[in-house]
N, C-alpha and C positions, 0 to 999 in steps of 0.2 A: 592524500586523497583516498577515501575509503572505496572499497570495491565489494560488489555483491555478484556472485556467479559470473565473475569475469567482467562485469560492467563497472566502469569507474563512475562513481557518483559525484555530481556537481552540487550546486547549491540546492537547498530545499526551496521548492517553488511555493508550496503551501503545506501547512500542517494543521491537522484537526485533532479531536480527542482520540480517534482510533486509527488514523492514517497519516503518512507522510508521503509527499510527492517530490521526487528528486529530478533535477535536470540531469541528462546524460550528455556531457559535453562532446563525447566522441561520436554521438549519434544525433545530429541535429533533427529537431522535430519530434523526438521521442522523449519519454520520461519513464521513471520507474515508480510504481505505487508500492509502498511498504506498509503493510498492516501491522498494528500493534496488538499485543495480547491484552487489550484493554476493552472492558465492556462498560457501558454507561446506561443510565436511566434518568428520566426526568430532566432531559436536556443537560446532562452532565452533573446534576445535583448529586447523584450517587454514581460512584465509579470504583472499579477495582480490576486487578489483573486476573486473567484466567488463562493459565498455561495451555497452549495449543490453539487458542482462538484465532491467532493470525493465520495459521496454516489453513484452518477451515474457511476463513474469509477469502484467502487467496485462491483456494480451490473453487469456491463459489464464483468469485469474480472471473476466473478463467473460463468457467463453463458458460457464464452469461455472455462474455465476449465471443466465445466460439459460436454460440447461437446467433448473435448479431452478425458475425461474419458470414455465416451460412445463409442468413436472410438476405 
């Protein structure tokens, strides 16, 4: 079983062009969102990898959820 930052990843719940969502079997009700270094345009007609994109996406997602929690 793969681990990320100490979390054991379960099955992929859903996967899209730029993200994967994993079940966290040791944490019922929670999941892990993993971004890919993938950028797409035209509904996936054009796509390529861009190193560092996943880190930027995760940082942005974290800030959005922080704002939602504060609201």
